[in-house]
N, C-alpha and C positions, 0 to 999 in steps of 0.2 A: 306214640306215633311220631314218626319223623317228618319234618317239614323243611323243604329246601326252597330258599328264596333267591332269586336272581333279579337284581335291579341295577339300573344305570344311575350313576351320579355325575352330574354335569358341573365341573369346576369352572370358575371364571377364566376365560382365555385359554382353556385346555380342552382337547377332545374328550368325549365321554370315556370313562374307565369302568371296569367291571368290579363290583364288590359282591362277595359271596358270604351269606350268613347261614350257619347250620345250627338248628335248635334241637335239643334233645330233652329227655325228662330230667336229667341231672347235669347236663353239660351244655355249654353254649360257646361256640367258637366263631370268631370274626376274622376274615382275611381281608384286611383293608389295603388292597393293592392301589387304591386311588391316591392315598397319602404318599406312599413311597414313590409312585410315578410322578406325583406333583413336585415332590422335593427334588427328584432327579431333573425334571424339566427346569425348575427354578435355578438349579446349579448350572445347568448348561446355558441358560439364558444369561445368567450373570457373567459366566466365563466369556461368552461371545461378546457381550456388551463391553466388558473390560478390555477387549482386544482391539477396539476401534474407537478411540477418543481423539478429537482434533487438538493439536497443540496450541492453536490460537484461541480455543474456546473452552477447554477444560485442562486440568492438570495432567491428564494422560494423553500422549500425543498420537493416538492411533484410531479414534472414532471419527468418522466423517459424515455420518447420516443420522439424523434424529428427527423426532416429531415434537409437537407441542406438549404431548402427554408423556414424553420420555423418549429415550433412545430406542430405535428400532431399525431392523435391517430390511423391512418391507418385504419379507418373504414368508411363505407358508411352509411349515415343516411337517413331514410325515411323523408318525409315532416315534417315540424315543428309540425303540429297539431296531428300527429299520437300518440305520447306518451310523457310523461313528461321527462325532462333530468335526466340521471342517477346520483346518488349521487357521489361526488368527492372522489378520492383516498386520504385518509388522511395521509398515511405513504407510502413512497417509499420502495418497497420490497428489493431493492438493498441496501438501507441504513440499513435496518434491518439485512441483511446478514453481512454488514461491522461491525455493532455494535456487532453482535454475535461473529465474529472473534476477535474483540477487547477485548471482555470479556474473551474469552479463552486464548488469548495472555497474558493478564494481570494476570490471575490466575496462569498460568504455570510459567511465569517468576518471579512473586512475590515469589513463593516458592523457586526458585533458589537463588534469592537475599537474602532471609531470611536465607537460609542454609549457604551461604558463609559469610554473615555478622555475624552470631552467632558462627561460628566455627573458632577459632583462628588458627587451623592447616591449614586452606585453605587460606594461605596468599602468596603462591608462585606466581611468575609472571603469570604463566599459569592461575591460578584461578582468579587473578585480572582481566585478560582479559575476562575470561568467565563471571565474574560478571559484567563487563562493557557491554558486549553483552546482558546479561539478563536485566540489568537496562534500556538499550536503548529500547529493545523490550517491557519492561513493560510500559515505558512512551508512546511508540507508541500505545499500546493497550488502555491505558487510554485516549490518544488523540482521537482515533476513537470513543470511548464511549462518551466522552465529546462533540465531534462534532455532533454526532447524537442527544444528549440531547439538546444542546443549539440551534441547527438548528431548532428544532421543538417547542422549548419553547420561545426563544427570537427572532429568525429570525433577528438578528442584524449583520451588517457588521463588527462591532468591535469584536464581539464574534467569528465570522467566521475567521477573521484574526488571532486571538489568537490560536484557535484550529488547523487551518491549519499550522500555524507556529510551533506549538508543534509537529504535525505529521511529518513535514518536518525535523525538528531538530532530532527527535527520530529515524526515519528511516535512516537518514544520519549517525547518531552515530552507528546504528546497522551495516550498511555496512562498515564503517570505522573500527569497532571492528572486523569484520570478516577478514579484511585486516591485522589488527594488530596481530590477532591469527595466520594467515598464516606466517607473518614475524617472529613471535616467534618460530613457528615450524621450519622454515628454520634456524634461528640462533642456535636453540638447536642442530641441526645436524652439521652445518658448524663450530660452536665453541663448540663442545661437551665437551671439557675439562674445559672450563672456563664459561660455560653457567650459572652455579649456583652461580656466584659471585655477589658482590654488584653492579658491573657495569651493569649487566643484569637487576637488579631491578631498577636502576636509569633510564636505557633506557626505561623500561616498563612504569614507571611513566611519562616520557617525552612523550611517545606515547599517553598515556591516556589524558594528558593535551591538546595536540595538536588536537586529534580527537574530543574531546568534545568542545574545543574552536571553531574549524572550523564548527562543527555541529550547535553550538549556533548561529554563524554568519549567516549561511544559513537559520535557522529558524526565525531569526529576520528580514530578508529582506522583507517579506510581511507586517510586522507590521510597518516598518520604511518608507513605501511608495512605495516599489517595488511591486505594485499590479495593477490589471486592473479594480478597482472599478470606477475610473474616466473615463475610456475609454474602453468600452466593446470590441471593435474591437481588442485590444491587448491581450485578454484573451487566455489562453491555454486550454487544455482539462480538466484541474482542476482549477476551479475558487476558489480564486481570483489570482492565480499565472499567471504571464505574460508568453507569448510564449518564450521570451528570457530567463526568469528565469528557466523554465522547460527544455529548450534546454541545458543550462549550467549544470543542474543536470543530465540530461541524458548522455551528453558527459562525464561528470566526472565519472558516473557509468561505462561507457564502458572502460574508461582508468583504473579504479580500477580493473575491471574484467580482463582486459588484464595483469595487473601487478600480480594479484593473479594467473592467469594461468601460467605466466612465473616463478613465485616462485614455483608453484607446479611442473613444469617440472624440475627445479633445485633440488627440494627435491627428486624426483624420481631418478635422476642421482646419487645423493649422496647415496641413499639407495642401488641402484644397485652396486655401487662401494664398499660399505661396505660389502654387501652380497658376492661379488666376493672375497674380501680379506679374509672373514671368511671361505669361501669354500676352499681357498688355504691353510689355516692354521688350517683346521679342526682337524688334528691329534695333534695339539699343544694347541688350544684354544677351549673351548666350546662356544656355541652360547650364546651371552649376552642377558639378558631380555630387555635391552635397544633397541637393534636392532629388536627384536621381536615386541616390542611395537611400534617402528618406522614404521614397515611394516603395523601394524594395523592402525597407524595414517595416513599413505599414502592412504590406501584404504578408510578411513573415509574422508580424504580431497577430494578424487575423488567424493564421494557421496555428500559432502557438495558443491563442485563446480558445479556439475550437478544440484543439487537442487536449488542452488542460481541462476543459469542461467535460469532454467525452470520457476522459480517464477517471476524474475524481468525483463528478457529480453523482453517478449511481451509488457509490459507496457512502457519500455524504448524506444523501437523502435516506438511504436504507438505514444508516446508523441512527438517524433521528426518529424513525418510526418503529424500529425493531428493538428487541432485547434478547437476553440469553435464551429465552424459550423458543426462539425461531430456529428453523433448521440450519445447521452449519453450512450446508451446501450453498445457501443464498449469500452468506457472509463471504465465503471463498470466491463465489462467482462475481462479486462486486469488488473484493479486495485485490484480486489478481490484476484486473485492468488498471487499477489505480497505480500499481507498481510500474506499469508500462510507460507512464509519463516520464519516469526517470530514465528509461531506455531511450525515449525519443528526444529528451532535452539536449544531449550532446550533439545529435544530428542537426537539430534546428539551430542551436546557438553557436556551437564551437566549430564543427566540421565544415560549415558553410562560410566561415570567416576566412578571408584570404590570408591574413597574417598568421592565423593559427594553422591553416593548411600548409604554408611554407615551413613553419616550425615543425609540424608533424612529419613532413618529408625529410627534414634534416635529422630528426630523431630516429626515424625508422630506416631511412635509406642512406643518410649522409649526404644527400644532394637534393636539389630542387629541379624538377622538370622544367623545360623551357616554356611550356604552355602555362605553367603556374608562375614562373619568375617574371614573364613579360606581360602578365595580365595587369590591366590598369588598376592601380591601388585606390581604394575608396575608404572613407573613414570607418564604415561599419556595415556589416551585413546582418546585424541582429534584428 
């Protein structure tokens, strides 16, 4: 007597599939369609996942969405035979955004570096520090563009280490340059009578050597072996940086921000004290342009500090609490605003300075407009 069995087999994460078993007196045949279907689904899932890996988070630059339990596209698919698989995403849209930011950063800051380099009048300590900031941001922009290019052309771990090291060193030099500018503003007020001496220039050169030397050391760490390529479990939110490496960078940023905030408070106290003295002696002394400029500089520092915190603080805090298992979307959402700080720096520091404005007009147009040429010259607008 023949017996026909129809039963459903439920596989993990797969819709139920049909298995037919036929029993006879001398023969027994199994049609295991569920295993074939499962293997086809697994192959499709693997192909789809391999097509979308983020360049800043894994070695393959095309995936941009994941979950804590593994990469997922957060979609529900009909049965396998309904339609052919969709074509893979060839380029991560977040990487395109970072590359665009890097291009804008490089163009802006290249113009500032060119102007300061070609103009011998812009050799005061203040302009040297502005040039250091612009050079650091220029290298950071080039690093973002190179990372995008090499990630999609070479897909090499060595290339990734080089570009990530360049980006780390450049952004570190940018942050250190901001601190150096804050220190310079403080010294220009605290030692107002001796600020323009040779001692100040020597101190400025010392700061530049230290900040670029320390930034270079931080950038060389991933290249010299402090990376997570050998052990993925030690990766941070930015591959191939380790969790400990990113933690050190984040804590250092918080300390630098605290120091900048303290210096800013001291600058405000000095300015208020000077303003009070001028108010008391107003019938003897006229207001000095130096103090007017200082007030402008203090308001600018407030804008700079607020912008700096708004750009970098989300990524810094997220880097401390997250690791490689977190969704890449969060990493990109905090990393992209951090790059915007390098877009804003030239606008705040360089393009508002009268001397740099005149040099820019000469470079771009070969002349200086009358409204810029006859504007009252002040020591600084930083």
